[in-house]
VOGU-558231 format. One record per residue: x, y, z of N, C-alpha, C in turn. Coordinates in pm, whole numbers, padded with zeros to 5 digits, always signed. Atoms other than C-alpha are relative to their C-alpha. Layout:
<pts>
XYZXYZXYZ/...
</pts>
This chain:
<pts>
+00041+00111+00040-09194+11041+03571-00129-00027-00027/+00074+00019+00010-09443+10975+03371-00090-00143+00047/+00087+00177-00056-09747+10671+03428+00004-00038-00134/+00016+00118+00097-09679+10389+03266-00097-00073-00062/+00077+00068+00068-09927+10209+03046-00031-00123+00013/-00017+00100+00010-09968+09878+03106-00110-00112-00042/+00131+00055+00077-10308+09780+02934+00075-00025-00151/+00017+00004+00116-10293+09578+02648-00086+00030-00138/+00009-00095+00141-10293+09708+02293-00132-00034-00046/+00103+00047+00009-10627+09530+02239-00130+00071+00076/+00115-00052-00074-10801+09691+02535-00012+00106-00057/+00011-00155+00053-10702+10032+02460-00005-00010-00138/+00106+00098+00119-10830+09915+02104-00142+00067+00038/+00169-00012-00036-11161+09884+02274-00043+00116+00041/+00077-00155-00038-11181+10176+02456-00023+00121-00078/+00012-00098+00050-11125+10384+02165-00078+00055-00130/+00089+00056+00075-11374+10239+01979-00110+00052+00022/+00156-00064-00068-11704+10436+02066-00097-00007-00063/+00114-00021+00110-11936+10455+01775+00051-00104-00135/-00001+00086+00127-11989+10183+01469-00101+00105-00057/+00036-00126+00060-12085+10375+01203-00031-00118-00123/+00066+00085+00092-12286+10144+00933-00057+00052-00137/+00114-00007+00172-12354+10180+00504-00135-00069+00035/+00140+00012-00036-12697+10129+00475+00031-00108-00123/-00023+00081+00092-12723+09954+00123+00104-00108-00038/-00094+00074+00008-12564+09595+00100+00061-00010+00126/-00086-00020-00131-12433+09662+00442-00142-00070+00134/+00149-00026-00129-12809+09701+00679-00092-00046-00053/+00083+00044+00092-13006+09556+00397+00029-00030-00129/-00040+00026+00105-12955+09360+00135-00108+00061-00169/+00013-00068+00159-13004+09558-00228+00077+00037-00058/-00146-00004+00097-12689+09558-00408-00060-00059-00102/+00031-00003+00145-12816+09347-00630-00144-00019-00089/+00064-00075+00127-13104+09484-00753+00040+00083+00011/-00039-00135+00069-13001+09758-00754+00100+00021-00124/-00085-00003+00132-12733+09672-00970-00095-00089-00130/+00096+00103+00150-12998+09457-01224-00078+00140-00003/+00030-00135+00075-13163+09824-01210+00106+00094-00082/-00026-00068+00073-12927+10012-01321+00108-00024-00113/-00056+00064+00115-12737+09799-01562-00114-00001-00102/+00132+00002+00093-13108+09763-01695+00044+00209-00079/-00001-00100+00026-13084+10149-01708+00120+00105-00103/-00088-00037+00108-12791+10230-01850+00068-00089-00154/+00033+00056+00154-12774+09933-02125-00083+00124-00097/+00088-00054+00071-13098+10113-02234+00008+00176-00062/+00071-00126+00036-13067+10476-02224+00228+00064-00084/-00126-00004+00066-12592+10440-02310+00019-00093-00114/-00033+00085+00159-12585+10184-02566+00095-00117+00093/-00125+00146-00046-12341+09928-02372-00045-00100+00103/+00084+00129+00015-12419+09568-02286+00027-00006+00137/+00028+00016-00117-12549+09460-01982+00070-00078+00120/-00099+00051-00123-12307+09252-01780+00100+00137-00008/-00096-00131-00045-12058+09559-01833-00048+00082+00078/+00017-00023-00073-12293+09754-01712-00015+00013+00172/+00036+00001-00099-12387+09583-01400+00127-00028+00072/-00139-00037-00085-12009+09524-01298+00056+00103+00026/-00042-00137-00034-11917+09877-01342-00060+00049+00097/+00090-00073-00119-12192+09961-01102+00035-00049+00086/-00110+00079-00131-12074+09716-00833+00116+00071+00021/-00123-00020-00100-11737+09823-00842+00061+00139+00032/-00029-00120-00042-11793+10203-00838-00106+00035+00120/+00124-00025-00095-12070+10193-00585+00093+00063+00123/-00024-00062-00128-12032+10380-00233+00021+00152+00002/+00068-00133-00004-12104+10723-00397-00141+00001-00070/+00123-00024+00078-12425+10831-00532-00041-00035-00122/-00013+00044+00091-12541+10687-00839+00037+00107-00116/-00038-00114+00085-12538+11033-01036+00125+00056+00012/-00166+00015+00016-12162+11008-00952+00041-00098-00079/-00086+00073+00104-12107+10733-01107-00039-00035-00092/+00012-00057+00173-12266+10806-01422+00084+00066-00007/-00076-00063+00064-12017+11098-01434+00172-00100-00028/-00199+00084+00017-11699+10814-01364+00023-00031-00112/+00043+00103+00132-11894+10592-01655+00029+00081-00113/+00041-00088+00210-11962+10846-01932+00026+00145+00102/-00039-00139-00045-11798+11182-01811-00086+00094-00104/+00037-00132+00095-12022+11480-01940-00095-00017-00049/+00069+00070+00084-12269+11231-02093-00172+00099+00091/+00125-00021-00078-12598+11440-02130-00174-00074+00045/+00111+00074-00075-12804+11181-02024-00011-00087+00111/-00068+00071-00094-12678+11084-01766-00134+00065+00103/+00084-00032-00140-12900+11328-01546-00166-00073-00039/+00124+00041+00008-13261+11188-01697+00060-00194+00077/-00023+00105-00060-13076+10798-01604+00042-00025+00139/-00005+00040-00151-12995+10876-01256-00182+00042+00053/+00186-00032-00061-13398+11017-01203-00055-00170-00036/+00023+00125+00055-13471+10682-01377+00007-00143+00081/-00034+00102-00105-13271+10440-01174-00078+00074+00143/+00104-00018-00135-13410+10646-00822-00154+00000-00048/+00190+00065+00000-13781+10588-00932+00005-00142+00005/+00032+00134+00028-13759+10267-01040+00110-00118+00113/-00071+00063-00087-13513+10141-00746-00127+00027+00206/+00076+00010-00109-13819+10255-00448+00000-00149+00059/+00047+00110-00064-13996+09930-00482+00078-00140+00084/-00082+00133-00003-13706+09664-00444+00049+00049+00137/-00075-00057-00140-13603+09948-00149-00082-00025+00108/+00100+00034-00151-13892+09932+00063-00062-00159+00005/+00046+00113-00027-13980+09582+00034+00142-00112+00104/-00084+00039-00094-13648+09555+00253-00024-00024+00170/-00006-00020-00095-13588+09483+00569+00051-00040+00104/-00124-00001-00064-13355+09460+00865-00034-00171+00064/-00012+00136-00011-13254+09089+00894+00018-00048+00167/-00032-00005-00143-13238+08937+01217+00120-00019+00038/-00138+00008-00027-12874+08872+01242+00020+00155+00026/-00056-00176-00014-12850+09320+01161-00099+00011+00143/+00076-00055-00102-13112+09350+01454+00040-00045+00146/-00062+00096-00148-12947+09098+01718+00163+00042-00002/-00185-00011-00031-12583+09260+01605-00022+00175+00061/+00026-00190-00016-12713+09664+01631-00024-00004+00162/+00010+00016-00078-12850+09560+01941+00092-00070+00114/-00123+00046-00026-12553+09365+02069+00103+00107+00037/-00118-00132-00046-12328+09659+02056-00069+00126+00057/+00040-00106-00057-12552+09914+02163-00019-00043+00200/+00006+00043-00147-12579+09694+02501+00141-00015+00069/-00141-00017-00054-12225+09696+02529+00109+00128+00003/-00013-00090-00057-12187+10052+02532+00033+00106-00133/-00058-00041+00109-12107+10153+02155-00160+00094-00022/+00097-00011+00099-12313+10411+01966+00053-00068-00096/+00018-00004+00099-12453+10357+01648-00073+00068-00135/+00019-00081+00116-12491+10522+01326-00035-00052-00115/+00010+00044+00124-12586+10502+00973+00083+00119-00089/-00086-00101+00129-12393+10654+00675-00023-00047-00137/+00040+00147+00140-12566+10596+00350+00007+00146-00102/+00060-00083+00120-12575+10780-00001-00105+00016-00048/+00127-00034+00068-12941+10701-00048-00030+00112+00094/+00018-00108-00045-13123+10997+00020-00082-00003+00121/-00034+00050-00181-13153+11103+00341-00177-00026+00064/+00140+00018-00042-13545+11111+00332-00110-00146-00009/+00043+00111+00037-13577+10744+00213+00025-00066+00130/-00058+00025-00142-13353+10650+00516-00056+00022+00126/+00059+00002-00105-13509+10787+00752-00181+00005-00011/+00123+00106+00040-13876+10628+00619+00036-00144+00018/-00003+00117-00005-13703+10324+00600-00007-00051+00166/-00020+00007-00182-13573+10342+01036-00067+00019+00075/+00115-00036-00047-13890+10493+01112-00102-00091-00005/+00125+00131+00028-14118+10179+00998+00084-00154+00096/-00084+00124-00102-13828+09910+01211-00002+00088+00146/-00015-00013-00187-13802+09869+01598+00147-00024-00002/-00117-00024+00035-13430+09946+01569+00004+00108+00010/-00049-00189-00036-13262+10252+01702+00159+00027-00031/-00172-00054+00015-12951+10458+01590+00016+00117+00037/+00046-00128-00044-12855+10743+01746+00063+00147-00089/-00044-00079+00112-12737+10886+01411-00021-00049-00121/+00045+00070+00124-12922+10814+01066+00033+00127-00133/-00051-00088+00071-12731+10988+00794+00014-00015-00149/-00041+00042+00189-12802+11019+00397+00037+00099-00062/-00049-00080+00119-12741+11183+00106-00112+00137-00014/+00086-00085+00071-12880+11542+00066+00054+00102-00058/-00066-00048+00137-12768+11837-00149+00184+00017+00107/-00166+00030-00006-12361+11884-00072+00043-00026+00170/-00023+00067-00126-12378+11618+00219+00011-00113-00028/-00060+00161+00067-12227+11260+00121+00047-00047+00067/-00136+00142-00109-12107+10961+00297+00173+00070-00022/-00140-00048+00033-11748+11027+00354+00028+00150+00088/-00019-00084-00152-11599+11329+00533-00107+00069+00025/+00090-00096-00050-11923+11509+00552-00077-00083+00085/+00103+00097-00135-12119+11228+00764+00144+00015+00091/-00055+00031-00106-11787+11167+00937+00084+00122+00097/-00053-00120-00103-11728+11521+01067-00123-00007+00058/+00154-00006-00104-12115+11548+01140+00016-00104+00128/+00012+00089-00106-12065+11221+01378+00102+00044+00091/-00188-00050-00067-11717+11340+01554-00137+00163+00033/+00056-00175-00064-11947+11690+01631-00115-00095+00044/+00122+00053-00065-12260+11517+01720-00024-00114+00092/-00014+00084-00091-12135+11241+01942+00124+00042+00044/-00138-00046-00084-11835+11443+02073+00134-00104-00029/-00132+00081+00030-11582+11219+01909+00114+00045-00074/-00120-00024+00102-11254+11230+01706-00064-00139-00092/+00021+00055+00053-11220+11019+01456+00023-00148+00008/-00038+00141-00069-11009+10734+01583-00113-00069+00095/+00133+00092-00130-11322+10664+01825-00115-00057-00090/+00093+00065+00123-11519+10577+01479+00066-00138-00022/-00066+00111+00069-11512+10235+01311-00136-00023-00108/+00084-00062+00080-11684+10264+00986-00060-00146-00063/+00000+00136+00032-11844+09865+00849-00081+00044-00142/+00059-00050+00170-11946+09868+00430+00015-00118-00076/+00018+00118+00071-12016+09653+00177+00132+00063-00117/-00136-00054+00129-11763+09826-00100+00095+00041-00007/-00183+00016+00047-11414+09884-00208+00009+00179+00036/+00051-00147-00017-11528+10265-00190+00020+00067+00133/+00067-00009-00141-11655+10236+00138+00147+00009+00105/-00160+00035-00063-11256+10125+00250+00086+00179-00057/-00104-00109+00045-11138+10450+00057-00059+00121+00134/+00048-00128-00050-11360+10688+00252+00045+00005+00159/-00009+00052-00121-11296+10558+00576+00164+00016-00006/-00115-00041+00002-10905+10541+00501+00045+00168+00007/+00023-00167+00035-10935+10940+00415+00021+00060+00082/+00016-00093-00146-11083+11052+00735+00067-00068+00122/-00051+00062-00117-10842+10831+00915-00126-00104+00116/+00082+00093-00076-11121+10598+01038+00011-00122-00036/+00025+00184+00013-11101+10243+01092-00142-00109-00074/+00132+00027+00093-11277+10033+00852-00023-00203+00034/-00035+00112+00004-11387+09643+00868-00158-00006-00171/+00070-00020+00105-11538+09536+00526-00119-00136+00014/+00116+00104+00000-11877+09365+00502-00009-00112-00110/-00027+00112+00166-11871+09058+00237-00155+00000-00046/+00108+00017+00039-12124+09045-00015+00003-00007-00120/+00015-00092+00117-12128+09278-00296+00167-00038-00039/-00144+00057+00010-11711+09213-00273+00054-00126+00142/-00097+00094-00124-11546+08897-00100+00063+00041+00051/-00123-00046-00082-11268+08897+00120+00115+00047-00033/-00139-00020+00084-10991+08862-00126-00049+00145-00062/+00026-00168+00072-11127+09218-00308+00022+00079+00134/+00008-00039-00158-11110+09363+00063+00155+00007-00023/-00101-00022-00068-10791+09290+00097+00090+00061-00102/-00127-00069+00101-10626+09344-00256+00002+00117-00017/+00006-00124+00015-10776+09698-00241-00003+00075+00093/-00103-00045-00176-10653+09754+00132+00005-00098+00086/-00048+00134-00071-10441+09520+00231-00005+00071+00186/-00026-00037-00205-10474+09432+00635-00140+00012+00059/+00131-00006-00009-10869+09495+00606-00052-00083+00097/+00059+00100-00056-11052+09248+00882-00149+00021-00090/+00127+00004+00044-11420+09145+00731-00074-00079+00089/+00088+00102-00117-11718+08975+00883-00117-00026-00140/+00121+00036+00084-12011+08801+00678-00094+00025+00011/+00118-00034-00056-12262+08856+00901+00026+00119+00104/-00052-00181-00064-12257+09186+01135+00000-00050+00145/-00025+00028-00102-12284+08950+01439+00102-00069+00089/-00108+00046+00019-11994+08881+01401+00146+00130+00088/-00063-00101+00016-11861+09219+01484+00013+00035+00182/-00040-00015-00192-11868+09209+01923+00120-00072+00012/-00155+00026-00038-11617+08991+01892+00126+00016-00077/-00144+00000+00110-11387+09087+01627+00046+00179+00066/-00019-00166-00073-11407+09505+01770+00097-00004+00082/-00169+00008-00053-11140+09433+02078+00062-00026-00035/-00158+00022+00066-10911+09289+01826+00060+00093-00092/-00092-00098+00087-10873+09607+01619+00067+00070+00030/-00130-00117-00026-10559+09799+01616+00001+00091-00011/
</pts>
């Protein structure tokens, strides 16, 4: 006869989640609006499109590196490489002007105190994420950025599973883009949307039933309820 498991479902769910994985831009730091302005200006100038259209398209395709966004929006366009290089150079000032807000610091510290591993998964370049985190007084177990043939999504999730000796259903991914939800679903990872770049309604429409938070400090109370 098997052993009966009488634990409530919420408790079993809480035990299964062992690591919280955070997107970076728009989730841990508020860079997305300035990035959208820069990207829109670059696309408008180099591709001759309307500024408002370019900004909206940048946000709607966010969650993948900008050079890949350009290929989605302007497939095979010879201007894409120069546009991507200009964007990466111009965004640096906005990037390093940011810092982790108090709510983010408190949330990460609370999650670590509760025994969760915490990690970063970003499509920003690895050396930029490393520099940012090294200057902040906040500890992450694993910090992953974009490098050659290594991107947010399957590459990062597989690396985290090996590095932390976990399974995909031990992970919870928190991100601000609709594409973050797609990447999580494709890899069997649970997902929470961080509102800001998109509202709760957009997450619900794209990924029905997806829980959202407006502040990362809400995660500690939310995680035990996830199934």
